N, C-alpha and C positions, 0 to 999 in steps of 0.2 A: 861307885857314884860317877866317877869320871867317865867310866865306860858307858854308862847310861846317857850322859850328856853328849858324848860323841855320836852315839847312835841317833839321838833326837836331832842333832845338827845335820846329820847325813840325810835323814828323812825330810827335813824342812828344805834343804837344798834341792833334793830331788823333786819335791812338789813345786818349788818355785821354777825350776827349769822346765817342768812339764806344762806350764801355762801357755795357752795359744798366743801366738804373736803374728801380726799382719806383716806379710812380706811386701817388698816394693811393688810387685805386680798386683798383689791383692789390693793394696792401697790405691793403685792407679785405677783398677776396675771399680772400686768403690766410688772414687771421685768422678769417674766417667758416668757411672750410673746416676749419681746425684745431679750432675750437670744435665744428663738426658731427661731426668724427671723435671728439672726446672724448665728446660726447653719445652717439654710437653705441657707444663702448667701455663707457660707463656702462650703457646700455640692455642691451647684450649681457651684461654682468656681472650685472645684476639678473635678466635672463631665465634665466641659468644657475642663479642662486640659487633662483629660483622652481621651476625644473625639479627641482633637487636636493631641495627641500622637498616638492614633489609626489611625487617618487619615494619619499621616505622615508615619506610618509603612505600611499601605495599599498602599500609593503612591509609597513608595520605593519598595515594592514587585511588584507592577505593572511595574515599571520601569525595575526591574530585569528581569521579565518575557518578557517584550518587547525586552530586550537585547538578551535573549535566542532565541526568535522568529526571530529576525533580523539575529542572527548568523546561525540559522537553514535555513533561506531563502537564506543566502549567500552560505551555503554548498550545498543546493538543486540546486542553480544556477550553481555552479561549476560542480555538478554531471550531470546536464542537458547538459552542454557544453561537458563534457567527453563522454556522451552517443551519442551526436550529432557527435562528432569527430569519435567515434567508428563506427557509421553507415556510415559515409563518407568513412572511410577506408574499411569497409565491402562492400560498394557499388563498390569501385574501384576493390576490389578483385573479386567480382562477374563478373565485366566486363572483367577482365583479364582471368578468368577461363571459360568464355563463358557459362554462365548459360542460359538456355532456359526457357521462360515464358509460363505458361499455367494455366488458371483459378485461378489467384492470387498467384500461387506458382512458384518457380524456380527449374530447374532440371539441373544437371551436369552429363555428362558421363565420367567416369574415363577411361583414355586411357592406363592405365597400368593394367596388370592382377594381381589380389591379391586373397588370400583366403577370405572367407566371413568375418572373424573377423578383418582382416587388412583393408578390404574395409569399414567396419563399422566405424573403427577408423579414416580413412582418410577422410570420409565424415564429421565427427565431427570437424576435424582439419581445414576444409575450411568453417566452419560456417553453416553446415547443418546436415543431418542425412541420413542414407541409406533409399532409397525410400519406401514410403508407398503408395500403389495403391488401391484406394477405389472402382473403378467401371470400366466398360468396356470402356467408352470414354477416361478416363485417361490412361488406358493401351494401347489403340489404338494410342493415341497421342504420348506416350513415345516410342512405337515400331516404329512409322512412323518417329520420330525425331532422332532415334538412328544413330550413325555413322556406316558406312559400315564396321563392324568388322567381324572377322573370328570365333567369339566364343560367348558364352552366356553372360548375364549380371546379376550379383547378385542384388536382391532387399531385402528389410528389413523384410522378413518373415521367421520364423523358427518354427519348432515343437520340440524344445529341450525337452518339455514334450510331449512324443510321441503321435501323432495323434491330437494334439491341436495346430493348427496353429495360432500364434499371431504375431502382428507387433512389431518390436523392438522399434519403436518411442514412442508408448504410451501403449503397451501391450494389445491393443484391439484385440479381437478375429476376425479373417478374415471371412468375409461373401461372398466376391467375390473371387472365386478360379477357374480360367480358366486353368485347368490342361491339359497338353499334354497327349495324349493317353498313358496309362500304368503307369502314374506317379500320385503322390499325396498320395500314401500309400506304399512307398518303404520300410518302416520299420526303425529299429534302424540303426544309422550311416548315414542316408540320411535325415539330419535335417535342411538344409538350402535351400532356394528357389531361383531359377534364371529364368529370362525370356530368352527363347531360341531365337536364331537369325534366326528364320524361322517360318512358320505356323502361321503368324499373331500375334506372341508374346505370345504364350501359355507358361505355366510355368512347371518347373520340380523341384522335390525335389531331392537334390543331396548331395554328401559328402562335408562338410563345408570347408575342407582343399584344395579343388580343386581351382586352379587359374583361375578366370574368370574376365572379365571387370565388372563394377558396375555402378549403377545409384544412385546419391545423390539427395536429395531434401531439399529445404529451404522454410519456411513460409514467408520469407521477399524477396521482389523483388525490383529492382532498375531500 
Protein backbone atom coordinates (compact mmCIF):
# COMPACT_ATOMS: atom_id res chain seq x y z
CA UNK A 1 0.00 0.00 0.00
CA UNK A 2 2.77 2.36 0.93
CA UNK A 3 4.52 1.44 -2.27
CA UNK A 4 1.44 2.39 -4.31
CA UNK A 5 1.20 5.77 -2.59
CA UNK A 6 4.84 6.51 -3.35
CA UNK A 7 4.34 5.70 -7.01
CA UNK A 8 1.21 7.94 -7.22
CA UNK A 9 3.09 10.79 -5.56
CA UNK A 10 5.92 10.47 -8.06
CA UNK A 11 3.45 10.55 -11.01
CA UNK A 12 1.69 13.66 -9.64
CA UNK A 13 4.97 15.49 -9.13
CA UNK A 14 6.09 14.64 -12.62
CA UNK A 15 2.79 15.93 -14.07
CA UNK A 16 3.06 19.15 -12.13
CA UNK A 17 6.62 19.81 -13.19
CA UNK A 18 5.70 19.17 -16.83
CA UNK A 19 3.09 22.04 -16.97
CA UNK A 20 4.18 24.88 -19.33
CA UNK A 21 5.42 28.04 -17.71
CA UNK A 22 6.07 31.51 -19.27
CA UNK A 23 9.67 32.60 -19.23
CA UNK A 24 10.66 36.24 -18.69
CA UNK A 25 11.30 36.66 -22.43
CA UNK A 26 7.93 35.13 -23.34
CA UNK A 27 6.17 37.37 -20.86
CA UNK A 28 7.91 40.42 -22.36
CA UNK A 29 6.88 39.38 -25.88
CA UNK A 30 3.32 38.90 -24.71
CA UNK A 31 3.24 42.35 -23.04
CA UNK A 32 4.80 43.99 -26.11
CA UNK A 33 2.19 42.36 -28.37
CA UNK A 34 -0.60 43.55 -26.12
CA UNK A 35 0.81 47.10 -26.15
CA UNK A 36 1.17 46.96 -29.96
CA UNK A 37 -2.47 45.86 -30.30
CA UNK A 38 -3.59 48.72 -28.08
CA UNK A 39 -1.52 51.18 -30.15
CA UNK A 40 -3.10 49.79 -33.32
CA UNK A 41 -6.55 50.15 -31.77
CA UNK A 42 -5.81 53.79 -30.88
CA UNK A 43 -4.36 54.46 -34.35
CA UNK A 44 -7.41 52.96 -36.05
CA UNK A 45 -9.69 54.98 -33.80
CA UNK A 46 -7.85 58.20 -34.64
CA UNK A 47 -7.90 57.32 -38.35
CA UNK A 48 -11.67 56.77 -38.22
CA UNK A 49 -12.14 60.13 -36.49
CA UNK A 50 -9.99 61.89 -39.11
CA UNK A 51 -11.98 60.24 -41.90
CA UNK A 52 -15.24 61.28 -40.26
CA UNK A 53 -14.02 64.87 -39.89
CA UNK A 54 -12.74 64.90 -43.47
CA UNK A 55 -16.04 63.56 -44.75
CA UNK A 56 -17.92 66.22 -42.80
CA UNK A 57 -15.71 68.94 -44.32
CA UNK A 58 -16.19 67.54 -47.83
CA UNK A 59 -19.94 67.34 -47.28
CA UNK A 60 -20.01 70.93 -46.03
CA UNK A 61 -17.92 72.06 -49.02
CA UNK A 62 -20.25 70.29 -51.45
CA UNK A 63 -23.24 71.91 -49.79
CA UNK A 64 -21.58 75.32 -50.09
CA UNK A 65 -20.83 74.70 -53.77
CA UNK A 66 -24.38 73.55 -54.38
CA UNK A 67 -25.54 76.79 -52.79
CA UNK A 68 -23.29 78.78 -55.14
CA UNK A 69 -24.61 76.83 -58.14
CA UNK A 70 -28.21 77.40 -57.05
CA UNK A 71 -27.54 81.12 -56.70
CA UNK A 72 -25.87 81.18 -60.14
CA UNK A 73 -28.83 79.35 -61.68
CA UNK A 74 -31.15 81.84 -60.07
CA UNK A 75 -29.14 84.74 -61.50
CA UNK A 76 -29.07 83.10 -64.94
CA UNK A 77 -32.83 82.67 -64.77
CA UNK A 78 -33.26 86.34 -64.01
CA UNK A 79 -30.92 87.30 -66.86
CA UNK A 80 -32.80 85.04 -69.28
CA UNK A 81 -36.03 86.75 -68.29
CA UNK A 82 -34.36 90.15 -68.80
CA UNK A 83 -33.07 89.15 -72.24
CA UNK A 84 -36.47 87.76 -73.18
CA UNK A 85 -38.09 91.00 -72.07
CA UNK A 86 -35.55 93.04 -74.05
CA UNK A 87 -36.25 90.98 -77.17
CA UNK A 88 -39.97 91.54 -76.77
CA UNK A 89 -39.40 95.29 -76.53
CA UNK A 90 -37.04 95.15 -79.50
CA UNK A 91 -39.64 93.21 -81.47
CA UNK A 92 -42.25 95.87 -80.76
CA UNK A 93 -39.78 98.56 -81.79
CA UNK A 94 -39.12 96.73 -85.05
CA UNK A 95 -42.84 96.60 -85.75
CA UNK A 96 -43.26 100.28 -84.96
CA UNK A 97 -40.37 101.34 -87.17
CA UNK A 98 -41.50 99.13 -90.08
CA UNK A 99 -38.48 96.93 -90.64
CA UNK A 100 -38.45 94.95 -93.91
CA UNK A 101 -37.43 91.29 -93.87
CA UNK A 102 -35.06 89.69 -96.38
CA UNK A 103 -32.96 86.52 -96.15
CA UNK A 104 -33.04 86.37 -92.34
CA UNK A 105 -32.17 90.05 -91.86
CA UNK A 106 -34.31 93.14 -91.33
CA UNK A 107 -33.88 96.56 -92.97
CA UNK A 108 -35.17 100.00 -92.10
CA UNK A 109 -35.20 103.08 -94.34
CA UNK A 110 -34.59 106.33 -92.50
CA UNK A 111 -37.07 108.99 -93.55
CA UNK A 112 -34.91 111.88 -92.30
CA UNK A 113 -31.84 113.15 -94.12
CA UNK A 114 -28.61 112.93 -92.13
CA UNK A 115 -24.89 113.02 -92.75
CA UNK A 116 -23.23 109.59 -92.81
CA UNK A 117 -21.97 109.69 -89.20
CA UNK A 118 -25.36 110.69 -87.77
CA UNK A 119 -27.08 108.04 -89.90
CA UNK A 120 -24.70 105.40 -88.52
CA UNK A 121 -25.45 106.48 -84.94
CA UNK A 122 -29.22 106.52 -85.48
CA UNK A 123 -29.11 102.97 -86.85
CA UNK A 124 -27.39 101.82 -83.67
CA UNK A 125 -29.91 103.65 -81.52
CA UNK A 126 -32.80 101.63 -82.98
CA UNK A 127 -31.06 98.27 -82.52
CA UNK A 128 -29.25 97.85 -85.83
CA UNK A 129 -26.30 99.10 -87.85
CA UNK A 130 -25.91 101.03 -91.09
CA UNK A 131 -26.50 98.52 -93.88
CA UNK A 132 -23.91 96.06 -95.15
CA UNK A 133 -24.71 94.77 -98.68
CA UNK A 134 -22.95 91.55 -99.62
CA UNK A 135 -24.19 90.72 -103.11
CA UNK A 136 -26.25 91.73 -106.14
CA UNK A 137 -29.49 90.07 -104.98
CA UNK A 138 -29.41 91.88 -101.64
CA UNK A 139 -28.69 95.19 -103.38
CA UNK A 140 -31.54 94.68 -105.85
CA UNK A 141 -33.94 93.80 -103.02
CA UNK A 142 -33.02 96.91 -101.02
CA UNK A 143 -33.30 99.11 -104.10
CA UNK A 144 -36.72 97.66 -105.01
CA UNK A 145 -38.02 98.06 -101.41
CA UNK A 146 -36.83 101.65 -101.00
CA UNK A 147 -39.42 104.36 -100.38
CA UNK A 148 -39.97 106.74 -103.26
CA UNK A 149 -37.47 109.31 -102.07
CA UNK A 150 -36.01 112.28 -103.86
CA UNK A 151 -32.43 111.54 -102.84
CA UNK A 152 -29.80 108.86 -102.29
CA UNK A 153 -29.41 106.50 -99.31
CA UNK A 154 -26.32 106.08 -97.15
CA UNK A 155 -25.03 102.52 -96.63
CA UNK A 156 -22.33 101.33 -94.21
CA UNK A 157 -19.33 101.44 -96.55
CA UNK A 158 -16.40 103.87 -96.31
CA UNK A 159 -12.81 104.27 -97.48
CA UNK A 160 -11.54 106.44 -94.66
CA UNK A 161 -8.29 104.63 -95.47
CA UNK A 162 -8.21 105.94 -99.04
CA UNK A 163 -8.97 103.34 -101.70
CA UNK A 164 -9.72 100.53 -99.19
CA UNK A 165 -13.48 100.16 -98.92
CA UNK A 166 -14.58 98.42 -95.72
CA UNK A 167 -17.94 97.80 -94.07
CA UNK A 168 -18.51 99.64 -90.83
CA UNK A 169 -20.36 96.68 -89.28
CA UNK A 170 -17.43 94.24 -89.16
CA UNK A 171 -14.59 96.05 -90.98
CA UNK A 172 -14.68 93.40 -93.71
CA UNK A 173 -13.23 94.47 -97.05
CA UNK A 174 -15.96 94.92 -99.69
CA UNK A 175 -15.89 92.51 -102.61
CA UNK A 176 -19.18 93.51 -104.26
CA UNK A 177 -18.92 97.11 -105.54
CA UNK A 178 -21.58 98.14 -108.11
CA UNK A 179 -20.20 101.63 -108.79
CA UNK A 180 -22.16 104.16 -110.79
CA UNK A 181 -20.24 105.36 -113.79
CA UNK A 182 -17.43 107.73 -112.80
CA UNK A 183 -17.51 106.87 -109.10
CA UNK A 184 -15.53 104.62 -106.79
CA UNK A 185 -12.26 106.51 -107.00
CA UNK A 186 -13.23 110.12 -106.38
CA UNK A 187 -10.29 110.55 -103.99
CA UNK A 188 -9.78 112.27 -100.64
CA UNK A 189 -12.90 113.77 -99.06
CA UNK A 190 -15.24 111.37 -100.88
CA UNK A 191 -15.07 108.70 -98.23
CA UNK A 192 -18.68 107.51 -97.67
CA UNK A 193 -20.85 105.39 -99.96
CA UNK A 194 -24.50 105.84 -100.88
CA UNK A 195 -26.97 103.94 -103.05
CA UNK A 196 -28.32 106.32 -105.69
CA UNK A 197 -32.06 106.62 -106.21
CA UNK A 198 -31.90 105.54 -109.85
CA UNK A 199 -30.02 103.28 -112.28
CA UNK A 200 -30.92 100.09 -110.41
CA UNK A 201 -29.27 101.13 -107.16
CA UNK A 202 -25.67 101.65 -108.21
CA UNK A 203 -23.33 103.26 -105.68
CA UNK A 204 -21.42 106.50 -105.39
CA UNK A 205 -18.59 107.59 -103.11
CA UNK A 206 -19.38 111.03 -101.80
CA UNK A 207 -18.71 113.64 -99.10
CA UNK A 208 -19.65 112.16 -95.68
CA UNK A 209 -21.20 115.41 -94.38
CA UNK A 210 -23.81 115.46 -97.15
CA UNK A 211 -27.36 114.88 -95.90
CA UNK A 212 -28.94 111.77 -97.47
CA UNK A 213 -31.52 109.21 -96.37
CA UNK A 214 -30.05 105.98 -95.02
CA UNK A 215 -30.60 102.22 -94.72
CA UNK A 216 -30.27 100.40 -91.38
CA UNK A 217 -29.88 96.63 -90.99
CA UNK A 218 -30.36 94.17 -88.12
CA UNK A 219 -29.46 90.49 -87.76
CA UNK A 220 -32.60 89.91 -85.65
CA UNK A 221 -36.04 89.70 -87.21
CA UNK A 222 -39.47 89.38 -85.56
